[in-house]
C-alpha positions as CSV (number, residue, x, y, z in Angstrom):
1,M,10.8,-22.2,-24.8
2,A,7.3,-21.3,-26.1
3,A,6.3,-22.0,-29.7
4,S,5.8,-19.1,-32.0
5,D,2.2,-18.1,-32.9
6,K,2.9,-19.1,-36.5
7,T,4.0,-22.6,-35.5
8,L,0.8,-23.0,-33.5
9,R,-1.4,-21.7,-36.3
10,D,0.3,-24.0,-38.8
11,D,0.1,-27.1,-36.7
12,P,-2.6,-29.7,-37.5
13,P,-5.0,-30.5,-34.7
14,G,-3.5,-32.5,-31.9
15,V,0.1,-31.5,-32.7
16,P,0.3,-28.4,-30.3
17,A,-0.4,-30.7,-27.4
18,R,2.4,-33.0,-28.5
19,R,4.8,-30.1,-28.9
20,A,3.9,-29.0,-25.4
21,A,4.4,-32.5,-24.0
22,L,7.8,-32.7,-25.7
23,R,8.8,-29.4,-23.9
24,L,7.6,-30.8,-20.6
25,L,9.8,-33.9,-21.1
26,D,12.8,-31.8,-21.9
27,A,12.1,-29.6,-18.8
28,V,12.0,-32.6,-16.5
29,L,14.6,-34.9,-18.0
30,R,17.2,-32.4,-19.2
31,R,16.7,-29.4,-16.9
32,G,15.4,-31.2,-13.7
33,Q,12.3,-29.0,-13.4
34,P,9.1,-30.3,-11.7
35,I,6.5,-30.9,-14.4
36,E,4.0,-28.6,-12.7
37,A,6.5,-25.8,-12.6
38,A,7.2,-26.2,-16.3
39,L,3.6,-26.5,-17.4
40,H,2.9,-22.8,-17.9
41,N,5.8,-22.1,-20.2
42,A,5.4,-25.4,-22.1
43,T,1.8,-24.7,-23.0
44,Q,2.2,-21.0,-23.9
45,G,0.0,-20.2,-26.9
46,I,-2.4,-23.1,-26.3
47,T,-5.8,-21.6,-25.5
48,H,-7.8,-24.8,-25.7
49,A,-7.9,-26.2,-22.1
50,P,-8.3,-29.9,-23.2
51,D,-5.0,-29.6,-25.2
52,R,-3.2,-28.3,-22.2
53,A,-4.6,-31.2,-20.2
54,L,-3.6,-33.7,-22.9
55,A,0.0,-32.3,-22.9
56,H,0.3,-32.8,-19.2
57,A,-1.3,-36.3,-19.3
58,L,1.0,-37.5,-22.2
59,A,4.2,-36.2,-20.5
60,A,3.1,-37.7,-17.1
61,E,2.4,-41.1,-18.7
62,V,5.8,-41.1,-20.4
63,L,7.5,-40.4,-17.1
64,R,5.3,-43.0,-15.3
65,R,6.4,-45.6,-17.9
66,L,9.8,-44.4,-19.1
67,P,11.9,-47.5,-18.6
68,D,9.3,-49.7,-20.2
69,L,8.8,-47.4,-23.2
70,D,12.6,-47.2,-23.7
71,A,12.8,-51.0,-23.6
72,L,10.2,-51.2,-26.4
73,I,12.0,-48.6,-28.5
74,D,15.3,-50.3,-28.1
75,S,13.8,-53.6,-29.1
76,A,12.9,-52.2,-32.5
77,T,16.1,-50.3,-33.4
78,R,19.4,-51.7,-34.7
79,Q,21.4,-49.3,-32.6
80,P,20.2,-47.7,-29.4
81,L,19.1,-44.1,-29.8
82,P,20.9,-41.7,-27.4
83,P,18.8,-41.1,-24.2
84,D,18.3,-37.4,-25.1
85,A,17.6,-37.9,-28.8
86,K,14.5,-36.1,-30.0
87,A,13.5,-39.2,-31.9
88,R,13.4,-41.2,-28.7
89,S,11.3,-38.6,-26.9
90,V,8.9,-38.4,-29.8
91,L,8.5,-42.2,-29.9
92,R,7.9,-42.2,-26.2
93,L,5.0,-39.8,-26.7
94,A,3.5,-41.8,-29.6
95,L,3.7,-45.1,-27.7
96,A,2.4,-43.6,-24.5
97,G,-0.6,-42.2,-26.5
98,A,-1.3,-45.5,-28.3
99,L,-0.6,-48.0,-25.5
100,Q,-1.7,-46.1,-22.4
101,L,-4.1,-43.3,-23.4
102,R,-5.9,-45.4,-26.1
103,T,-5.1,-42.9,-28.9
104,P,-5.7,-44.7,-32.3
105,P,-2.2,-45.7,-33.6
106,H,-2.6,-43.7,-36.9
107,A,-3.4,-40.6,-34.8
108,A,-0.7,-41.2,-32.3
109,I,2.0,-41.3,-35.0
110,A,0.5,-38.6,-37.3
111,T,0.5,-36.0,-34.4
112,V,4.1,-36.5,-33.5
113,L,5.8,-36.7,-36.9
114,P,5.6,-32.9,-37.3
115,L,7.9,-32.7,-34.2
116,V,10.7,-34.2,-36.2
117,D,10.3,-32.3,-39.5
118,G,13.7,-32.0,-41.0
119,G,14.8,-34.9,-38.8
120,P,14.5,-38.7,-38.6
121,R,10.8,-39.0,-39.6
122,K,11.5,-42.3,-41.4
123,L,13.1,-43.8,-38.3
124,V,10.3,-42.6,-36.0
125,H,7.6,-43.9,-38.4
126,G,9.4,-47.2,-38.9
127,V,10.0,-48.0,-35.3
128,F,6.4,-47.1,-34.3
129,G,5.0,-49.2,-37.2
130,T,7.2,-52.2,-36.3
131,L,6.0,-52.1,-32.7
132,M,2.3,-51.7,-33.7
133,R,2.5,-54.6,-36.1
134,A,4.0,-56.7,-33.4
135,N,1.1,-55.9,-31.1
136,A,3.5,-54.4,-28.6
137,T,2.3,-53.9,-25.1
138,L,3.6,-52.4,-21.8
139,P,3.9,-54.6,-18.7
140,A,1.0,-54.4,-16.3
141,V,3.5,-53.5,-13.5
142,P,5.8,-50.7,-14.6
143,A,9.6,-50.8,-13.9
144,L,11.1,-48.1,-11.8
145,P,14.2,-46.2,-13.1
146,A,17.2,-48.5,-12.3
147,D,19.0,-46.1,-10.0
148,V,15.8,-45.5,-8.0
149,A,15.1,-49.2,-7.7
150,D,18.7,-49.9,-6.5
151,R,18.6,-47.1,-4.0
152,W,15.2,-48.0,-2.5
153,T,16.1,-51.7,-2.4
154,A,19.2,-50.9,-0.4
155,Q,17.3,-48.6,1.9
156,W,14.0,-50.4,2.4
157,G,14.2,-53.8,0.7
158,E,12.7,-55.5,-2.4
159,Q,9.2,-55.6,-1.0
160,L,9.0,-51.8,-1.0
161,V,10.2,-51.6,-4.6
162,A,7.6,-54.1,-5.7
163,A,4.9,-52.1,-3.9
164,A,6.1,-48.9,-5.4
165,R,5.9,-50.4,-8.9
166,G,2.3,-51.4,-8.3
167,L,1.4,-48.0,-7.1
168,I,2.8,-46.1,-10.1
169,A,0.8,-48.2,-12.5
170,A,-2.1,-45.8,-12.4
171,P,-3.0,-42.4,-10.8
172,P,-4.0,-42.9,-7.1
173,P,-7.3,-42.2,-5.5
174,L,-8.1,-38.8,-4.1
175,D,-8.1,-38.1,-0.4
176,L,-10.3,-35.4,1.2
177,S,-9.8,-33.7,4.6
178,L,-13.1,-32.6,6.1
179,K,-13.4,-29.3,7.8
180,Q,-15.6,-30.9,10.4
181,P,-16.1,-34.6,11.2
182,L,-19.7,-34.6,9.9
183,A,-19.2,-32.2,7.0
184,D,-20.9,-32.7,3.7
185,A,-18.6,-34.8,1.4
186,P,-18.8,-37.3,-1.4
187,D,-19.4,-40.9,-0.6
188,G,-16.2,-42.9,-0.2
189,A,-14.0,-44.9,2.2
190,S,-13.0,-43.3,5.5
191,L,-9.6,-44.4,6.8
192,A,-9.4,-41.8,9.7
193,P,-11.6,-39.3,11.4
194,G,-12.3,-36.4,9.1
195,H,-11.2,-38.3,6.0
196,R,-12.8,-39.5,2.8
197,R,-11.2,-41.4,-0.1
198,I,-12.8,-41.2,-3.6
199,P,-11.8,-42.6,-7.0
200,A,-9.1,-41.0,-9.1
201,G,-10.4,-38.7,-11.8
202,S,-13.5,-37.6,-9.8
203,D,-14.9,-34.2,-10.7
204,I,-13.8,-32.3,-7.6
205,A,-15.6,-29.0,-8.4
206,A,-18.9,-30.8,-8.9
207,A,-18.6,-33.0,-5.8
208,D,-20.8,-32.6,-2.7
209,G,-19.4,-30.1,-0.3
210,F,-16.9,-28.4,-2.6
211,A,-18.8,-25.2,-3.2
212,T,-19.7,-24.9,0.4
213,G,-16.1,-25.4,1.5
214,D,-16.6,-28.5,3.6
215,W,-13.4,-30.2,2.6
216,W,-10.1,-29.9,0.6
217,V,-8.0,-32.4,-1.3
218,Q,-5.1,-33.7,0.8
219,D,-3.3,-37.0,0.7
220,L,-4.0,-39.1,3.8
221,A,-0.3,-39.2,4.8
222,A,0.0,-35.4,4.4
223,S,-2.7,-35.0,7.0
224,I,-0.7,-36.8,9.7
225,P,1.6,-33.9,10.8
226,V,-1.4,-31.8,11.9
227,R,-3.2,-34.9,13.4
228,L,-0.1,-35.1,15.7
229,I,-0.4,-31.4,16.7
230,G,-4.1,-31.9,17.5
231,R,-6.7,-29.3,18.5
232,G,-5.6,-26.1,20.2
233,R,-6.4,-22.5,21.0
234,G,-2.9,-21.1,20.8
235,R,-0.8,-19.7,18.0
236,A,0.6,-22.1,15.4
237,L,3.1,-21.5,12.6
238,D,2.9,-23.4,9.3
239,L,6.3,-23.1,7.7
240,C,6.8,-23.7,3.9
241,A,3.0,-23.9,4.0
242,A,1.9,-23.7,0.3
243,P,-0.3,-25.0,-1.2
244,G,-1.9,-25.0,2.3
245,G,-3.7,-28.2,3.3
246,K,-2.0,-28.2,6.7
247,T,-2.9,-24.6,7.3
248,L,-6.6,-25.4,6.6
249,Q,-6.3,-28.3,9.0
250,L,-4.8,-26.2,11.8
251,A,-7.4,-23.5,11.3
252,A,-10.2,-26.0,11.4
253,A,-8.7,-27.4,14.6
254,G,-9.0,-24.1,16.4
255,W,-5.4,-22.7,16.1
256,A,-4.7,-19.1,15.3
257,V,-2.4,-19.8,12.3
258,T,0.4,-17.9,10.6
259,S,1.1,-19.4,7.2
260,L,4.5,-18.7,5.7
261,D,5.9,-19.6,2.3
262,I,8.4,-18.1,-0.1
263,S,6.1,-18.4,-3.1
264,A,3.4,-15.7,-3.5
265,S,1.8,-17.6,-6.4
266,R,1.4,-20.8,-4.4
267,L,0.1,-18.8,-1.4
268,A,-2.6,-17.4,-3.7
269,R,-4.0,-20.9,-4.0
270,L,-4.1,-21.1,-0.2
271,S,-6.0,-17.7,-0.1
272,E,-8.6,-19.1,-2.5
273,N,-9.1,-22.2,-0.3
274,L,-9.3,-20.2,2.9
275,A,-12.0,-18.1,1.2
276,R,-13.9,-21.2,0.0
277,T,-13.8,-23.0,3.3
278,G,-14.5,-19.9,5.5
279,L,-11.3,-20.5,7.5
280,S,-8.8,-17.8,8.4
281,A,-5.0,-17.5,8.7
282,E,-2.4,-14.8,8.6
283,I,-0.5,-15.3,5.3
284,V,3.2,-14.2,5.2
285,T,5.2,-14.3,2.0
286,A,8.8,-14.6,3.1
287,D,11.9,-16.8,3.1
288,A,12.0,-18.8,6.3
289,L,15.8,-18.5,6.3
290,A,15.5,-14.7,6.6
291,W,12.3,-14.2,8.4
292,S,11.8,-14.2,12.2
293,P,8.6,-13.9,14.3
294,D,8.1,-11.3,17.0
295,V,7.1,-13.8,19.6
296,P,7.4,-17.6,19.8
297,F,4.6,-20.0,18.9
298,D,2.8,-22.7,20.8
299,A,3.2,-25.1,17.9
300,V,5.4,-25.0,14.8
301,L,4.9,-27.3,11.8
302,L,7.8,-27.6,9.4
303,D,6.8,-29.6,6.3
304,A,10.2,-29.0,4.8
305,P,11.1,-28.7,1.1
306,C,12.5,-32.1,0.0
307,S,13.2,-34.4,-2.9
308,A,9.5,-35.3,-2.8
309,T,10.2,-38.9,-3.7
310,G,7.3,-39.9,-1.5
311,I,4.7,-38.4,-3.9
312,F,6.0,-40.3,-6.9
313,R,2.7,-41.9,-7.7
314,R,1.1,-38.5,-8.1
315,H,4.2,-36.8,-9.6
316,P,6.2,-39.4,-11.5
317,D,8.7,-36.7,-12.6
318,V,10.4,-36.9,-9.2
319,L,11.7,-40.4,-10.1
320,H,13.8,-38.8,-12.8
321,R,14.8,-35.6,-11.0
322,A,15.7,-36.6,-7.5
323,R,19.3,-37.7,-7.9
324,P,21.6,-38.2,-4.9
325,A,23.2,-34.7,-5.2
326,F,19.7,-33.1,-5.1
327,I,18.7,-35.2,-2.1
328,A,21.8,-34.1,-0.3
329,E,21.1,-30.5,-1.2
330,M,17.6,-30.7,0.1
331,A,18.8,-32.4,3.3
332,E,21.2,-29.5,4.0
333,L,18.3,-27.0,3.5
334,Q,16.1,-29.0,5.8
335,S,18.8,-28.9,8.5
336,R,19.0,-25.1,8.3
337,L,15.2,-24.7,8.4
338,L,14.8,-27.1,11.3
339,A,17.4,-25.2,13.3
340,R,15.6,-21.9,12.8
341,A,12.1,-23.4,13.4
342,A,13.2,-24.9,16.7
343,D,14.0,-21.4,18.1
344,W,10.5,-20.2,17.3
345,V,8.7,-22.7,19.6
346,R,7.9,-21.5,23.2
347,P,9.2,-23.6,26.1
348,G,6.8,-26.5,26.5
349,G,5.6,-26.1,22.9
350,T,5.4,-28.5,20.0
351,L,7.5,-28.8,16.9
352,V,6.5,-31.2,14.1
353,Y,9.0,-32.0,11.4
354,A,7.8,-33.7,8.2
355,T,8.9,-34.4,4.7
356,C,7.2,-36.1,1.8
357,S,10.3,-38.1,1.0
358,L,11.3,-41.8,1.0
359,E,14.9,-40.9,1.6
360,P,16.2,-41.6,5.2
361,A,18.6,-38.6,4.7
362,E,15.5,-36.4,4.7
363,G,13.8,-38.2,7.6
364,E,15.5,-40.4,10.2
365,A,19.0,-39.2,9.7
366,Q,17.9,-35.5,9.7
367,L,16.1,-36.1,13.0
368,A,19.1,-37.8,14.6
369,L,21.3,-34.9,13.7
370,F,18.9,-32.4,15.1
371,L,18.5,-34.2,18.4
372,A,22.2,-34.5,18.7
373,N,22.5,-30.8,18.5
374,R,19.4,-29.8,20.5
375,S,19.2,-31.3,24.0
376,D,16.2,-29.1,24.7
377,Y,14.0,-31.2,22.4
378,R,12.7,-34.8,22.8
379,I,10.4,-37.0,20.7
380,V,6.8,-37.2,21.8
381,P,5.8,-40.6,20.4
382,A,2.8,-40.8,18.1
383,T,0.1,-43.2,19.2
384,T,-1.9,-45.7,17.0
385,A,-5.1,-43.9,18.0
386,E,-3.8,-40.7,16.4
387,L,-3.0,-42.3,13.1
388,P,-5.1,-43.5,10.2
389,A,-6.1,-47.1,10.3
390,G,-3.3,-49.4,9.1
391,I,-0.5,-47.0,9.9
392,V,1.5,-47.5,13.1
393,P,4.3,-45.5,14.7
394,G,7.9,-46.7,14.7
395,A,9.7,-48.0,17.8
396,D,10.9,-44.5,18.5
397,G,7.5,-42.9,18.1
398,T,8.1,-41.3,14.7
399,V,5.9,-42.1,11.7
400,R,7.1,-43.4,8.4
401,T,4.5,-44.1,5.7
402,L,5.7,-46.4,2.9
403,P,4.3,-47.8,-0.4
404,T,3.8,-51.1,1.4
405,M,1.1,-49.6,3.5
406,L,-2.7,-49.6,2.8
407,V,-2.1,-51.2,-0.6
408,E,-5.5,-52.8,-0.7
409,Q,-7.2,-49.4,0.1
410,G,-5.3,-47.6,-2.7
411,G,-2.0,-46.8,-1.1
412,V,-0.5,-43.8,0.6
413,D,2.2,-41.3,-0.1
414,G,5.6,-41.7,1.5
415,F,6.1,-39.4,4.5
416,F,8.3,-39.0,7.5
417,V,6.8,-37.2,10.6
418,A,8.3,-36.6,14.0
419,R,6.6,-34.8,16.9
420,L,8.9,-33.0,19.3
421,A,8.5,-31.1,22.5
422,R,10.7,-28.3,23.7
423,A,11.7,-28.4,27.4
424,D,10.0,-25.9,29.7
């Protein structure tokens, strides 16, 4: 719901960004939308780019620290505020600004009070003032939402939960995939051939090699599926391809790529990156559940839509959106997509299945179900030599990256990747 032009004109400086941040929180927590998908509507009418960026940063910081912010709020109220009360959300924004983004306390509260005009202004002002006078702080290591912590403890153990809490404390470093091994790129750590890791917040557009198209931003774990496909001269299909990092990898590795996605707007970003890097691919806007190719491919990559819980450190909204029912819904979609993709691989060809999820239902369990139904496919085990330093394949040859991996180097997103071969 966009603010009226009159509201935006009447708002004091700083308030429009807070209004937009409040809408983002509502979109994520009440409607289950991804924060990036909600950003355009939430910031309608805001023409100042820094205000749009501030709205996103505030909402993301609240989502990163939600359990701890709520614990502070509850410590300063006689009766707990309802979870969806506007006063609670406004206090979350004020506290995230003051305690995490270093906004002066007087500015942090002054810019949110207009959001509760006609409402509990006294309550909001009083709770915030009480916490500031008490020199309230947030813990160095954030808490995960209780349901997520319980689920991941049952699935992976307490060590993973502890590592995940450490990773969500701050935005992660940026990983770059290089078009060629010796391409011009910013200085940084290299954890795999054709990879560079640089600090979070780096000015990408101004970095060495950006304008000349020598690299693109892509998490190290997200580069693994194409690393397992390797170089080739045949035809490759990248399914559910947007925003396109894997298409760029495949094209740079010599494949003739068909890149398919249902979202035209997300494919537009891929087109821009293809133009910048000088790489080429055939782009198809279509629903993979309705589309079929004319001839089979030598390699098919299905990086399937999923709960995206593996990218929580970059997108903390997933921790509050990915409930068990949603995970089950995504797993059912993945099963349908995997069944179709398997038919589009030529005999003797390669199918790589991947998800950026930490849920076994979207990884190990999905693969077991597929193999039980398709005797014409077998796992081709990944090798340590094919993977980034510090990541090793599982006993069955699949790859599972976890928050416990590469912690000292800045961590890695959670992925599941399986390389399969179709019988001749």
